[in-house]
C-alpha positions as CSV (number, residue, x, y, z in Angstrom):
1,M,-17.4,-1.8,24.0
2,L,-15.6,-0.1,21.1
3,S,-15.1,3.0,23.2
4,A,-13.6,0.9,26.0
5,L,-11.3,-0.9,23.6
6,R,-10.1,2.4,22.2
7,E,-9.3,3.7,25.7
8,R,-7.4,0.5,26.5
9,L,-5.4,0.9,23.3
10,R,-4.8,4.6,24.0
11,S,-3.6,3.8,27.5
12,A,-1.2,1.1,26.3
13,L,0.3,3.5,23.7
14,F,0.7,6.2,26.3
15,T,3.0,4.0,28.3
16,F,5.7,5.0,25.9
17,P,5.9,8.7,26.6
18,S,5.2,8.0,30.3
19,A,8.2,5.7,30.4
20,L,10.4,8.3,28.8
21,A,9.1,10.9,31.3
22,T,9.9,8.6,34.2
23,M,13.5,8.3,32.8
24,G,13.7,12.1,32.7
25,L,14.0,12.3,28.9
26,I,10.8,14.4,28.3
27,D,8.2,16.5,30.1
28,R,5.2,14.2,30.7
29,R,2.4,16.6,29.8
30,K,4.0,18.1,26.7
31,G,5.3,14.7,25.6
32,E,1.9,13.2,25.9
33,E,0.3,16.0,24.0
34,A,2.8,15.7,21.2
35,F,2.4,11.9,21.1
36,D,-1.4,12.1,21.1
37,L,-1.2,14.4,18.0
38,A,1.6,12.5,16.3
39,V,0.2,8.9,16.5
40,P,-2.8,9.3,14.1
41,V,-0.4,11.0,11.6
42,M,2.0,8.1,11.9
43,V,-0.8,5.7,11.3
44,T,-2.0,7.7,8.3
45,G,1.5,8.2,6.9
46,G,2.4,4.6,7.5
47,L,-0.7,3.4,5.6
48,R,0.1,5.7,2.8
49,T,3.7,4.4,2.6
50,L,2.5,0.8,2.8
51,L,0.3,1.6,-0.2
52,R,3.3,2.8,-2.1
53,V,5.3,-0.2,-1.0
54,A,2.4,-2.5,-2.0
55,D,2.4,-0.8,-5.4
56,F,6.1,-1.6,-5.9
57,L,5.6,-5.1,-4.6
58,M,2.7,-5.9,-6.9
59,V,4.1,-4.2,-10.0
60,G,7.4,-5.9,-9.5
61,L,5.7,-9.3,-9.3
62,Y,3.6,-8.5,-12.4
63,A,6.3,-7.0,-14.7
64,G,9.8,-7.0,-13.1
65,G,12.5,-4.4,-12.5
66,A,11.7,-2.3,-15.6
67,A,8.2,-1.7,-14.1
68,I,9.6,-0.8,-10.7
69,A,11.9,1.8,-12.4
70,A,8.9,3.1,-14.4
71,L,6.9,3.6,-11.2
72,E,9.9,5.4,-9.5
73,F,10.3,7.7,-12.4
74,G,6.5,8.4,-12.6
75,F,6.5,9.1,-8.8
76,Q,9.0,11.8,-9.3
77,Y,6.7,13.8,-11.4
78,Y,3.8,13.0,-9.1
79,F,5.9,14.5,-6.3
80,V,5.7,17.9,-8.0
81,P,2.1,18.5,-7.3
82,F,2.4,16.5,-4.1
83,G,5.2,18.9,-3.0
84,L,3.1,21.9,-3.9
85,A,0.2,20.4,-1.9
86,L,2.4,19.8,1.1
87,A,3.6,23.4,0.9
88,L,0.1,24.9,0.6
89,T,-1.3,22.7,3.3
90,S,1.7,23.6,5.5
91,G,0.5,27.2,5.2
92,T,-3.0,26.0,6.0
93,I,-1.9,24.2,9.2
94,S,0.2,27.2,10.3
95,V,-2.6,29.8,9.7
96,V,-5.4,27.6,11.1
97,S,-3.5,26.7,14.3
98,R,-2.6,30.3,15.0
99,F,-6.2,31.5,14.4
100,Q,-7.5,28.6,16.7
101,G,-4.9,29.6,19.3
102,A,-6.2,33.2,19.1
103,D,-9.8,32.0,19.5
104,E,-10.8,33.2,16.0
105,P,-12.6,30.1,14.5
106,A,-14.4,32.0,11.7
107,E,-11.0,33.1,10.3
108,A,-9.6,29.6,10.7
109,N,-12.5,28.3,8.7
110,F,-12.1,30.9,6.0
111,A,-8.4,30.0,5.6
112,I,-9.6,26.5,4.5
113,K,-11.7,28.0,1.7
114,Q,-8.8,30.3,0.7
115,S,-6.5,27.3,0.5
116,L,-9.0,25.4,-1.7
117,W,-9.1,28.2,-4.3
118,L,-5.4,28.4,-4.4
119,A,-5.2,24.6,-4.8
120,I,-7.6,24.6,-7.7
121,A,-5.5,27.2,-9.5
122,L,-2.5,24.9,-9.2
123,A,-4.0,21.5,-9.9
124,V,-5.8,22.2,-13.2
125,P,-2.8,23.2,-15.4
126,I,-0.6,20.6,-13.9
127,T,-3.1,17.8,-14.8
128,A,-3.6,19.1,-18.3
129,F,0.1,19.5,-19.0
130,T,0.9,15.9,-17.8
131,H,-1.9,14.4,-19.9
132,F,-0.3,15.6,-23.1
133,Y,3.4,15.1,-22.3
134,A,3.6,12.0,-20.0
135,E,5.9,9.9,-22.2
136,E,8.2,12.8,-22.9
137,L,8.6,13.5,-19.2
138,I,9.6,10.0,-18.5
139,G,11.9,10.0,-21.5
140,V,13.9,12.8,-19.8
141,L,15.0,10.2,-17.1
142,S,15.3,7.0,-19.1
143,N,16.3,5.7,-22.6
144,D,14.7,2.4,-22.1
145,P,11.6,2.2,-24.4
146,R,9.7,-0.2,-22.1
147,T,10.3,1.9,-19.0
148,I,9.2,5.0,-20.9
149,A,6.0,3.4,-22.2
150,L,5.0,2.0,-18.7
151,G,6.0,5.1,-16.8
152,G,4.2,7.4,-19.3
153,D,1.0,5.3,-19.0
154,Y,1.1,5.3,-15.2
155,L,2.0,9.0,-14.9
156,R,-0.8,10.2,-17.3
157,V,-3.5,8.4,-15.3
158,V,-2.3,9.0,-11.8
159,M,-2.1,12.8,-12.3
160,Y,-6.0,12.8,-12.8
161,S,-6.1,12.5,-9.0
162,V,-4.1,15.7,-8.3
163,G,-7.2,18.0,-7.6
164,F,-8.7,15.5,-5.0
165,R,-5.2,15.0,-3.5
166,F,-4.8,18.7,-2.9
167,W,-8.2,19.0,-1.3
168,S,-7.7,15.9,1.0
169,M,-4.4,17.3,2.2
170,I,-5.9,20.7,2.9
171,A,-8.8,19.2,4.9
172,A,-6.4,16.9,6.8
173,R,-4.0,19.7,7.7
174,A,-6.8,22.1,8.6
175,L,-8.2,19.5,11.1
176,A,-4.6,18.9,12.4
177,G,-4.2,22.7,12.9
178,S,-7.2,22.7,15.2
179,G,-5.8,19.8,17.2
180,D,-7.8,17.0,15.4
181,T,-5.4,14.4,13.9
182,R,-7.7,11.5,14.4
183,T,-10.4,12.3,11.8
184,P,-7.9,12.3,9.0
185,M,-6.6,8.9,10.3
186,Y,-10.1,7.5,10.1
187,V,-10.6,8.7,6.6
188,R,-7.3,7.1,5.6
189,L,-8.2,3.9,7.4
190,L,-11.1,3.7,5.0
191,T,-9.6,4.9,1.8
192,L,-6.0,3.5,1.8
193,P,-6.9,-0.2,2.2
194,T,-9.5,0.5,-0.6
195,N,-6.6,1.8,-2.7
196,V,-4.5,-1.4,-2.1
197,G,-7.5,-3.6,-2.9
198,L,-8.3,-1.7,-6.1
199,N,-4.7,-1.6,-7.3
200,A,-4.3,-5.4,-6.8
201,A,-7.6,-6.1,-8.6
202,L,-6.7,-3.8,-11.5
203,I,-3.1,-4.8,-11.8
204,F,-3.8,-8.6,-11.9
205,G,-7.3,-8.6,-13.2
206,L,-8.9,-10.2,-10.1
207,G,-12.6,-11.1,-10.2
208,P,-14.7,-8.8,-12.5
209,F,-11.9,-6.3,-12.9
210,P,-9.8,-6.0,-16.2
211,E,-6.1,-6.8,-16.1
212,L,-4.5,-3.4,-16.6
213,G,-1.0,-4.0,-15.3
214,V,1.0,-1.0,-14.3
215,V,-1.9,1.4,-15.3
216,G,-4.2,-0.5,-12.9
217,A,-2.1,0.8,-10.0
218,A,-2.7,4.4,-11.3
219,W,-6.5,3.9,-11.7
220,G,-6.8,2.4,-8.2
221,T,-5.0,5.5,-6.8
222,V,-7.3,7.8,-8.7
223,A,-10.5,6.0,-7.4
224,A,-9.3,5.9,-3.8
225,T,-8.0,9.6,-3.8
226,T,-11.4,10.7,-5.2
227,L,-13.1,8.8,-2.4
228,A,-11.0,10.5,0.2
229,G,-11.8,13.9,-1.2
230,V,-15.5,13.2,-1.1
231,V,-15.4,12.0,2.5
232,F,-13.3,15.0,3.6
233,G,-15.7,17.2,1.8
234,W,-18.6,15.8,3.6
235,A,-16.8,16.1,6.9
236,L,-15.9,19.7,6.5
237,L,-19.3,20.7,5.1
238,S,-21.2,18.9,7.9
239,G,-20.3,21.3,10.7
240,R,-19.6,18.3,13.1
241,Y,-15.9,18.9,13.4
242,S,-13.7,21.5,15.0
243,V,-13.3,23.3,11.6
244,R,-15.5,23.6,8.6
245,L,-15.6,24.7,4.9
246,P,-17.8,27.8,4.7
247,V,-19.6,27.8,1.4
248,R,-21.4,31.1,1.6
249,G,-20.0,34.6,2.4
250,K,-16.8,36.1,1.2
251,Q,-14.7,34.1,-1.3
252,W,-11.4,35.9,-1.0
253,D,-9.4,37.7,1.6
254,T,-6.1,39.2,0.5
255,G,-4.6,39.3,4.0
256,I,-5.2,35.6,4.6
257,A,-4.2,34.7,1.1
258,R,-1.0,36.7,1.5
259,E,-0.2,34.9,4.8
260,L,-0.9,31.5,3.2
261,V,1.4,32.3,0.3
262,R,4.1,33.8,2.5
263,V,4.2,30.6,4.6
264,S,3.8,28.2,1.6
265,L,6.2,29.7,-0.9
266,P,9.5,28.8,0.9
267,L,8.0,25.4,1.6
268,A,7.0,25.0,-2.1
269,G,10.6,26.0,-2.9
270,T,11.9,23.4,-0.4
271,R,9.7,20.6,-1.8
272,L,10.3,21.5,-5.5
273,S,14.0,21.9,-5.0
274,R,14.1,18.4,-3.5
275,T,11.8,17.0,-6.1
276,F,13.7,18.5,-9.1
277,G,16.9,17.5,-7.3
278,R,15.7,13.9,-7.5
279,F,15.7,13.9,-11.3
280,P,19.4,14.3,-11.9
281,F,20.0,12.0,-8.9
282,L,17.9,9.3,-10.6
283,F,19.6,10.0,-13.9
284,L,23.0,9.3,-12.1
285,L,21.5,6.1,-10.7
286,G,20.3,5.1,-14.2
287,V,23.8,5.5,-15.6
288,L,24.9,2.9,-13.0
289,G,22.2,0.5,-14.1
290,T,18.4,-0.2,-13.9
291,D,19.0,-2.7,-11.1
292,V,20.5,0.2,-9.0
293,V,17.4,2.3,-9.6
294,A,15.2,-0.6,-8.6
295,A,17.2,-1.3,-5.5
296,Y,17.2,2.4,-4.5
297,A,13.4,2.6,-5.1
298,I,12.7,-0.4,-2.9
299,G,15.1,0.6,-0.2
300,R,13.7,4.1,-0.1
301,R,10.2,2.9,0.1
302,V,11.0,0.5,3.0
303,M,12.8,3.2,5.0
304,L,10.0,5.7,4.4
305,L,7.9,3.4,6.4
306,A,10.4,3.5,9.2
307,L,10.6,7.3,8.9
308,M,6.8,7.9,9.5
309,P,7.2,8.8,13.1
310,A,9.1,11.9,12.1
311,W,6.2,13.0,9.9
312,G,3.8,12.6,12.8
313,Y,6.0,14.6,15.2
314,S,6.5,17.3,12.6
315,T,2.7,17.8,12.5
316,A,2.5,17.7,16.3
317,A,5.2,20.3,16.5
318,S,3.5,22.5,14.0
319,T,0.2,22.3,15.9
320,L,1.5,22.8,19.4
321,V,4.0,25.5,18.5
322,G,1.4,27.3,16.3
323,Q,-1.3,27.3,18.9
324,A,1.1,28.5,21.7
325,I,2.2,31.3,19.3
326,G,-1.4,32.2,18.5
327,A,-2.1,32.4,22.3
328,G,0.8,34.8,22.7
329,D,3.2,32.5,24.6
330,P,6.4,32.1,22.6
331,E,8.3,30.5,25.4
332,E,5.7,27.7,25.8
333,A,5.9,27.3,22.0
334,D,9.7,27.0,22.2
335,E,9.5,24.2,24.8
336,Y,6.9,22.3,22.8
337,G,9.4,22.2,19.9
338,W,12.3,20.8,22.0
339,Q,10.1,18.3,23.9
340,T,8.7,17.0,20.6
341,L,12.2,16.6,19.2
342,R,13.3,14.5,22.1
343,L,10.3,12.2,21.8
344,A,10.9,12.0,18.0
345,L,14.5,11.0,18.3
346,V,13.9,8.1,20.7
347,T,11.0,6.8,18.7
348,Q,12.8,7.1,15.3
349,L,16.0,5.5,16.4
350,L,14.2,2.5,17.9
351,I,12.1,1.8,14.8
352,G,15.0,2.6,12.4
353,A,17.1,0.0,14.2
354,V,14.5,-2.7,13.9
355,I,14.0,-2.1,10.1
356,A,17.8,-2.1,9.5
357,V,18.2,-5.4,11.3
358,A,15.3,-7.0,9.4
359,A,16.4,-5.4,6.1
360,R,17.2,-8.7,4.3
361,P,13.8,-10.5,4.8
362,I,11.9,-7.3,4.0
363,A,13.9,-6.7,0.8
364,A,13.4,-10.3,-0.2
365,T,9.7,-9.9,-0.2
366,F,10.0,-7.7,-3.3
367,G,11.7,-10.3,-5.3
368,S,14.5,-7.9,-5.9
369,E,16.9,-8.9,-8.7
370,N,19.8,-7.6,-6.7
371,L,18.9,-8.5,-3.1
372,S,22.2,-7.6,-1.5
373,L,22.2,-4.1,-3.1
374,T,18.6,-3.5,-1.9
375,V,19.6,-4.5,1.7
376,T,22.5,-2.1,1.5
377,F,20.3,0.8,0.4
378,V,17.9,0.1,3.3
379,R,20.7,0.1,5.8
380,V,22.2,3.3,4.4
381,F,18.9,5.0,4.8
382,G,18.8,3.6,8.3
383,L,22.0,5.4,9.2
384,G,20.2,8.7,8.3
385,V,17.1,8.3,10.5
386,A,18.4,10.6,13.3
387,G,19.1,13.3,10.7
388,F,15.6,12.8,9.2
389,A,14.0,13.0,12.7
390,V,15.8,16.3,13.6
391,S,15.1,17.8,10.2
392,R,11.4,17.1,10.1
393,T,10.5,17.9,13.7
394,M,12.4,21.2,13.7
395,R,10.9,22.1,10.3
396,G,7.5,21.4,11.9
397,G,8.2,23.8,14.8
398,L,9.3,26.5,12.5
399,R,6.3,26.0,10.2
400,G,3.9,26.4,13.2
401,A,5.4,29.8,13.8
402,G,5.2,30.7,10.2
403,D,9.0,30.7,9.7
404,T,9.5,28.6,6.5
405,R,12.4,30.3,4.8
406,W,15.2,28.6,6.6
407,P,14.0,25.1,5.8
408,F,14.0,26.2,2.2
409,Y,17.6,27.3,2.5
410,G,18.4,24.0,4.1
411,G,16.8,22.1,1.3
412,I,18.8,24.1,-1.3
413,I,22.0,23.5,0.5
414,S,21.5,19.8,1.2
415,T,20.3,19.0,-2.4
416,Y,22.5,21.2,-4.6
417,V,25.6,21.8,-2.5
418,V,25.8,18.4,-0.9
419,R,23.8,15.6,-2.5
420,L,24.2,16.2,-6.2
421,P,27.9,17.2,-6.3
422,I,28.8,14.1,-4.2
423,A,26.6,11.8,-6.2
424,A,28.2,13.1,-9.5
425,L,31.5,11.6,-8.3
426,A,29.9,8.1,-8.8
427,L,30.0,8.6,-12.6
428,P,32.9,7.4,-14.7
429,A,35.7,10.0,-15.4
430,G,35.0,12.1,-18.4
431,Y,31.3,11.2,-18.5
432,A,29.0,13.7,-20.4
433,A,25.2,13.9,-20.4
434,T,23.1,15.0,-23.3
435,L,20.2,17.1,-22.2
436,F,17.1,18.4,-24.0
437,T,16.4,15.6,-26.4
438,G,13.2,14.1,-27.5
439,P,9.8,15.3,-28.8
440,L,9.1,17.6,-25.8
441,A,12.3,19.5,-26.3
442,A,11.7,19.7,-30.0
443,T,8.2,21.1,-29.4
444,L,9.5,23.7,-27.1
445,G,12.3,24.6,-29.6
446,I,15.2,23.7,-27.2
447,A,18.4,22.5,-28.8
448,P,20.3,19.4,-27.3
449,L,23.0,20.3,-24.9
450,V,26.0,18.2,-23.9
451,V,27.1,18.8,-20.3
452,P,30.4,17.2,-19.0
453,L,30.0,15.9,-15.4
454,P,32.7,15.7,-12.7
455,G,32.8,11.9,-12.5
456,M,35.5,10.1,-10.5
457,G,34.3,6.5,-10.9
458,L,33.5,6.2,-7.2
459,G,30.3,4.3,-7.9
460,L,27.9,3.4,-5.1
461,V,30.2,4.8,-2.3
462,A,29.5,8.3,-3.6
463,V,25.8,7.6,-3.9
464,F,25.6,6.4,-0.3
465,A,27.6,9.4,1.0
466,A,25.3,11.7,-1.0
467,I,22.2,10.2,0.6
468,L,23.5,10.6,4.2
469,G,25.1,14.1,3.5
470,D,21.7,15.3,2.3
471,M,19.9,14.1,5.4
472,Y,22.3,15.5,8.0
473,A,22.9,18.9,6.2
474,R,19.1,19.6,6.2
475,A,18.9,18.6,9.9
476,A,21.8,21.0,10.8
477,V,20.2,24.0,9.2
478,N,16.7,23.5,10.8
479,L,18.2,22.8,14.2
480,V,20.4,25.9,14.2
481,R,17.5,28.1,13.1
482,Y,15.2,26.8,15.8
483,Y,17.9,27.1,18.4
484,S,18.5,30.7,17.4
485,D,15.0,31.8,18.5
486,A,14.8,34.1,15.4
487,W,11.5,32.3,14.5
488,K,9.8,34.1,17.4
489,T,10.5,37.5,15.7
490,V,9.0,36.1,12.5
491,A,5.9,35.0,14.4
492,R,5.6,38.4,16.1
493,E,5.8,40.2,12.7
494,S,3.0,38.1,11.1
495,E,-0.6,39.2,11.0
496,V,-2.1,36.1,12.6
497,G,-2.8,35.4,16.2
498,A,-2.1,37.1,19.5
499,S,1.6,37.3,18.8
500,A,0.9,39.8,16.1
501,D,-0.7,42.3,18.6
């Protein structure tokens, strides 16, 4: 009965790509393959974003705008290891998909073990550093004592989950690289609702749980992330799935490690450049007011939910392009990328339009102290959904081929040439920022530095222009790179799959 229900649901879902194929917008077979891979990732990503949205909603109800700002600041530091994990696991999906396409399952499995060792080397020092300097890190972004205290407490605890987070993402991407995006979805369907429930219980002190406030959200995340890591560990050790984690045998292979690092390094640069670019951006928003930071945080979380299809299609493009490259068919890989992009654009524009229209009732759910401003942020992000869809899907295709340098270049351009210079115009004329203050700077022996900023008093107009300019600049770079076909040369020169022969 459950199997029949699943088939009916799958058939209903597939009316969407079938309808687009009937209208001549996509190739039916390629569109359905991409859609089949993307939907579980959308569900997983949507659940993950709903968790973050729920965190903001519950913390906002518990402690107000200062707590929301504290969570936003804490998340920025959490995004550092998250970005590294995304980069490393992007290398994993690229290498695994190409080995699978070349019919080398043993090498695909070993790439998972290699990724795990690299993850451990990254996670341990990050967790240790944050444990000792959490408040100082938040203090870089805010002068409000309450925000610093709440953000520091949250950040210290949530970073205990970094190691399990790395492993969960490695396992999920390895399964996706072999064409299995459903198993990660089922794991998330178990762990993410658990996360929401634990967060609620620990924030408000429901039932037998203590009332921990903002820190409760962090402990709930740690518990659920650990659970996900354990479940993924069991899955990949059981031998029941398309890939597995080999425990015995060799522990290190320099060639595979080099390819993982080669693919991952530009993506790490992309993620970290974007993450570190958020710090000065949030600083600029903080100058405009805590209510602006809170409205931006809520608006961004709402639109991230609408942008989940692009993440799904990005993974689908990586898998399909990577497998076709591994099988030695670059022209088929090329067509998979374009077909996935068409499907992504239609899906993304439809969902983005719905969210933008319903922006006011959605924003009102959070009890925002400045509802109109929050709604405006949601709608500004809505104007960028096409750029986001192009950027993510094309990046996925390039990643599948192992060509990750140009998305890195696009990230640098969009963040540091477009977003931050435009956003700086929001500041009052003659504004100067004092950097390197507080205990952490004193411990490191760094003297305070006064930096004049090119403010023109444009306020939120400059902020909105910066957000949209960032999204579309990134999209332009990735689109041009994929259109150039130069990524096929990168794939041929790699040492993975039939394309390397």
